[in-house]
N, C-alpha and C positions, 0 to 999 in steps of 0.2 A: 493253421499252417497251410492247409490245402488251398484255401482262398488266396493266400499269398502266392503260391506256386502257379495257380491258374492265371493270376494277374502279372506274372513274370517279375515278382518281387522276391527278395531273399525270404526263405522260409521263416525266418525269425522276425521279420518286419511286423510292426504293430503288436509285438508280444505284450506290451503294457496294456493295450486296449482289451485284448482277449483274456488276459490273466490277472487283471487287477482285482478280481473277485477271489478271495482267499480259497474258497472251495474249489474253483477251477484250477488255481495254482497248485493246491495240494494234490489234486488228482493228477496233474501233469508230473509232479515229483515222483509218482509211482512208476513213471515211464523213463526215469533218468538214464537207464542203460541205453535205451533207444536214442535219447537225446544226445548222449555222449558219442554214440556211433555217428549220428548225424553231424555233430560238431567236428569229429575227426575226418569224416569223408566228404564234407561239403566243400564246394568251391566258394572261397571268400572273396568279396570284392576287393578288400584290402587285407594284407597279411596281419595288420595290427588288430583286426577284429578277433581273430583266433588267439593272438597273443594276449589281448585284453581278457578273454575268458580264462586263459591259462593263469594269468596274474591274479585274477579274481579268485580262482580255485585255490591258488597257493595262499592267498590272504585268508580265505575261509578256513583252510586247514590249520593255519596258525591261530586264528581267533578261536576256533573250536578246541584246539589244543590248550589254549589259555583257560577256556571254560572248563575243560576236563580236569585240568590241574586244580582249579578252585573247587570244582564239584567233588573231587575226591575227599577234600577236607570236610565238605558239608553233607556228603552222602545223598544228594538229590540231583544227580547229574542230568537226568532226562528233563526235569523241569527247567534246569539252567539252559540246556540245549534248545529246548522249545522257546524259551524266552528270548534267547539270542537270535534264533531264526526269525521269530516274529518281529523283533526289533529291526533287523536288516530288511526284511520284506516290507514292513510299513515305511521305513525310511525311503526305500526305493519307490514305493507307490506315491509318496508325498513330493517327489521331485517334479517341479513344474517349469523350470527354466535352467539356463546354463549355469547360473550362479549356485542354485541349489544342488545341481549335479556335481559341480566342482567341489562344493563344500562336503557333500557326502563322500565322494571318492577319496578326497584327501584325508578325511578323518578315518575312513575305513582302512586305507592302506597304512596310515600312520599307526593305527591301533594294532595292526598285524606285524609291524616292524619294530625292531629294537635296535639300538646302536650296535653295529657289528653284525646284525642278523636281519638283513633286508630281504625282501621278497625277490628271489632270484630272477624271474622273468622281468619284473619291474626294474630291477637294478640294471640288467643287461640292456633293456630297451627303453630306458627312461625318456630319452629324447622323443620317442614316438608316442608317449603318453602325457605330453604336456597340456593337451587340450586347449591350446591357444591358437591353433590354425584356423584360418577363416572358413575352411571347409568342414570344421568339426560339427558334428550333428549330435547334440546332447540327447535327443530322443532315441537315436540309434544306440548310443552308449547305454542309456537306461535299459533299453530292450536287451542288450547284450549282458548287462549286469543281472537282470531278471533271469535270463537264460542260464547264466552261470550259476545263480543261486538254485534254480530248479534242477539243473543237471549235476550239481555237486554230489559226489558220493565219496565218502572217506576211503582211505586206503587202509589195508591191514597193517598192523604194526610191523615195522622193519627194525629188528633188533640190532642190525649191523650199522645203522645210520643214526646220526644226530644225538648229541649229548643234551640238547635242550629238551625239557619236558614237553613244551608245547609243540615241538616239531616231531617228537617221537610218539606222542599220543594221537594217533590218527584212527578214528573209528568210523564205522558205517553209521550214518545218522538216518533214521527212518521217521522223519517228522510228518 
């Protein structure tokens, strides 16, 4: 990240190159509080970059909620969370072109959504996430997705919100 800043690039540029090794990526996850502060306080070249991370976090929250609901029945929740995290991470690291990115993100968001229960940020800003613009940079989007995965931290349960089990089961994941 410091190399990026010294070269006047966004701090998250080339995230894939630096963190495609699992050990480095896991180490980065231990600093997710700092990553979240950087995400919140950074100047973004495009407002959609921050919205993308927000939508990705919302989708992760839903997917992990689905995993939690299943894991309660099977009583092996941490194994399930780790498996899900590894699957998302490896899917992101296998993205090699626009088509594979588009396939991943469509499947990812579809998995997190259900009829009548769409991802709020995605629903509100759908037109900004179509990824068909000639200026779209899939490598940048992959970097943002990895950043979102590394920086995700669950929220404490909020008993006043959400009747859906996957929305109400939001836990802190320390993979």
